[in-house]
C-alpha positions in Angstrom: -9.3 -7.8 5.3 -11.4 -6.4 2.7 -10.7 -3.8 -0.2 -13.1 -1.4 1.6 -11.4 -1.7 5.0 -8.1 -1.1 3.3 -9.5 1.9 1.4 -10.7 3.4 4.7 -7.4 2.8 6.5 -5.7 4.9 3.7 -8.4 7.4 3.5 -8.6 8.0 7.2 -4.8 8.3 7.4 -4.0 10.6 4.4 -7.4 12.0 3.4 -7.2 10.7 -0.2 -7.9 7.2 -1.9 -4.3 6.5 -2.8 -3.4 3.4 -4.9 -1.8 0.5 -3.2 0.6 -2.1 -4.5 2.5 -5.3 -3.2 6.1 -4.7 -3.6 9.1 -7.0 -3.1 12.7 -5.8 -2.6 16.0 -6.8 -0.9 17.0 -4.9 2.3 20.4 -3.8 3.2 21.2 -7.4 4.1 20.3 -8.7 0.9 17.2 -10.3 2.4 14.0 -10.4 0.2 11.0 -8.8 1.6 7.4 -7.8 0.8 5.8 -4.4 1.5 2.6 -2.7 1.2 3.3 0.3 -1.1 1.0 3.3 -0.8 1.5 5.0 -4.1 1.5 8.9 -4.6 -1.3 8.8 -7.1 -4.9 8.9 -5.9 -8.5 8.9 -7.1 -9.6 12.1 -8.4 -6.2 13.1 -9.6 -6.0 13.8 -13.5 -3.1 11.7 -14.1 -4.6 8.7 -12.0 -4.5 5.7 -14.4 -7.6 3.8 -13.3 -11.4 4.5 -13.0 -12.9 4.3 -9.6 -14.1 0.8 -10.4 -10.5 -0.3 -11.2 -9.4 1.2 -8.1 -11.9 -0.9 -5.9 -10.9 -3.9 -7.8 -7.1 -3.1 -7.2 -7.7 -2.6 -3.5 -9.7 -5.7 -3.2 -6.9 -7.8 -4.8 -4.4 -6.4 -2.4 -6.4 -6.9 0.5 -7.2 -10.5 -0.5 -3.4 -11.2 -0.8 -2.8 -9.7 2.7 -5.4 -11.9 4.3 -4.2 -14.8 2.5 -0.6 -14.3 3.8 -1.8 -13.4 7.4 -0.4 -9.7 7.1 -3.7 -7.9 7.6 -3.1 -7.2 11.4 0.3 -5.9 10.5 -1.2 -3.4 8.1 -4.1 -2.5 10.4 -1.4 -1.7 13.1 1.5 -0.2 11.1 -0.3 2.0 8.5 -2.1 4.2 11.0 1.4 4.6 12.7 3.2 5.7 9.7 4.9 9.1 9.9 5.6 9.3 6.0 3.4 10.7 3.3 2.8 9.4 -0.2 3.9 12.2 -2.5 5.6 13.6 -5.7 8.1 16.3 -5.2 11.5 17.6 -6.2 13.0 14.5 -5.0 10.7 12.2 -7.3 7.9 9.8 -6.3 7.7 8.8 -2.7 5.7 5.9 -1.8 5.0 4.9 1.8 6.4 1.3 2.4 5.0 -0.9 5.3 6.9 -4.0 5.7 4.8 -7.0 5.9 7.0 -9.4 7.9 6.3 -12.4 5.5 9.1 -15.0 5.1 9.9 -15.5 1.5 12.4 -18.1 -0.1 15.0 -16.4 -2.2 
């Protein structure tokens, strides 16, 4: 997977170039998991903390990790199927979390 492919997946799904991150957290069974997080901030937003070039570099780094871990097909499948929307509202910041199904050592 390339950064450009990841950008197009996000853009085609939500219509904006949202930031992406790799996030780790524990589930309800205390098992550590990795997630692709689609953030609520996007290119073109006044408060977006990156230049477009920095955004491209960030997406490339995330895509490279996804490919290295063999999780690119999970993202290709699950991202378009997501029913959630990355947003900031009265409940706070809501990122879309896509589980990557990668085994981690605690």
